[in-house]
C-alpha positions as CSV (number, residue, x, y, z in Angstrom):
1,M,-68.7,-19.2,132.0
2,A,-67.5,-15.7,133.3
3,N,-69.4,-13.9,130.6
4,T,-72.6,-15.0,131.8
5,A,-72.0,-13.6,135.4
6,L,-75.0,-11.7,136.9
7,T,-74.6,-9.7,140.1
8,V,-77.9,-9.1,142.0
9,A,-77.6,-6.7,144.8
10,E,-80.7,-5.4,146.9
11,S,-81.0,-2.2,148.7
12,R,-83.7,0.2,150.0
13,S,-84.6,3.5,149.6
14,G,-87.7,4.1,152.1
15,N,-90.2,1.5,151.3
16,V,-88.9,0.9,147.7
17,C,-86.8,-2.2,147.3
18,I,-84.0,-1.5,144.6
19,V,-82.7,-4.5,143.0
20,S,-79.5,-3.5,141.3
21,L,-78.6,-5.9,138.3
22,S,-75.0,-6.0,136.7
23,G,-73.4,-8.3,134.1
24,R,-75.3,-10.2,131.6
25,I,-78.6,-11.6,131.8
26,D,-79.4,-14.8,129.6
27,S,-80.6,-17.9,129.7
28,A,-77.8,-19.2,132.1
29,N,-79.3,-17.1,134.8
30,A,-82.7,-15.5,134.0
31,N,-84.5,-18.2,135.8
32,D,-82.7,-17.2,139.0
33,L,-83.8,-13.8,138.3
34,I,-87.3,-14.5,138.0
35,T,-86.9,-16.7,141.4
36,R,-85.5,-13.9,143.2
37,L,-87.8,-11.0,141.5
38,N,-90.9,-13.3,142.6
39,G,-89.6,-14.2,145.8
40,L,-89.5,-10.3,146.7
41,I,-93.1,-9.9,145.4
42,L,-94.5,-12.8,147.4
43,S,-92.8,-11.6,150.3
44,G,-94.8,-8.6,150.4
45,E,-92.4,-5.9,148.8
46,K,-95.1,-3.3,147.3
47,S,-92.6,-1.3,145.6
48,I,-89.8,-2.5,143.6
49,L,-87.3,-1.1,141.3
50,V,-84.9,-2.9,139.0
51,D,-81.9,-0.9,138.0
52,L,-80.6,-2.0,134.6
53,G,-77.8,0.5,134.6
54,A,-74.8,-1.9,135.1
55,V,-76.2,-4.5,132.7
56,L,-74.1,-5.2,129.9
57,Y,-75.9,-7.4,127.7
58,L,-79.6,-9.2,127.9
59,T,-81.4,-11.8,125.8
60,S,-84.8,-12.8,125.1
61,A,-84.6,-14.7,128.3
62,A,-84.0,-11.7,130.5
63,F,-87.1,-9.9,128.9
64,R,-89.3,-13.0,129.9
65,A,-88.0,-12.8,133.5
66,L,-88.9,-9.1,133.6
67,L,-92.1,-9.7,131.9
68,V,-92.9,-12.7,134.4
69,A,-92.0,-10.3,137.5
70,T,-94.2,-7.5,136.2
71,D,-97.2,-9.9,135.7
72,E,-96.6,-11.3,139.1
73,A,-96.6,-7.8,140.5
74,E,-99.8,-6.9,139.0
75,R,-101.2,-9.9,140.3
76,N,-100.1,-8.9,143.9
77,Q,-100.9,-5.3,143.5
78,S,-97.2,-4.5,143.9
79,R,-95.6,-1.4,141.9
80,F,-92.9,-2.7,139.6
81,A,-90.5,-0.3,137.6
82,L,-87.3,-0.2,135.8
83,C,-84.5,2.6,135.6
84,G,-80.9,2.7,134.0
85,V,-82.4,1.6,130.7
86,V,-79.7,3.3,128.7
87,G,-77.1,2.4,125.8
88,H,-77.2,-0.8,124.2
89,V,-79.8,-2.2,126.8
90,R,-82.1,0.7,125.7
91,E,-81.6,-0.3,122.0
92,L,-82.5,-3.9,122.8
93,F,-85.7,-2.7,124.3
94,E,-86.6,-0.8,121.5
95,M,-85.9,-3.6,118.9
96,G,-88.0,-5.6,121.0
97,G,-90.9,-3.0,120.8
98,L,-90.7,-3.6,124.9
99,L,-90.4,0.0,125.9
100,D,-94.1,0.3,126.6
101,A,-94.5,-3.1,128.3
102,F,-92.9,-1.9,131.2
103,T,-92.6,1.4,133.7
104,I,-89.5,2.9,133.0
105,H,-87.8,6.0,134.6
106,G,-84.9,7.9,133.5
107,T,-83.1,7.7,136.9
108,R,-82.9,6.0,140.1
109,D,-83.7,9.0,142.1
110,E,-87.0,9.6,139.7
111,A,-87.9,6.1,140.1
112,V,-87.8,6.1,143.9
113,T,-89.7,9.4,144.2
114,K,-92.4,8.1,142.0
115,L,-92.9,4.6,143.7
116,S,-92.4,6.0,147.1
């Protein structure tokens, strides 16, 4: 199903690993996202930024994936943050009462500065 396509791209800015997501995050791909994020954390990444700026839609499965990664980062003393939480995606975070469950930065540049 094309509407469940999720693209994950990794890049670096200094010591920050940036995971850029685009598309839709739902039950069809959320476990893959958990695996990818936890793999980064367990490989020793200490600063991970997930950019949601190109995410079109997310479901409760996506929130679960992000919460699991947040918990894993805490256990491994890694810093885990989000950016690009705007528009409809931000509304979903608000409706779920999840804005305070994550470290969210306004822009990618701001996040990289704070995580560096």
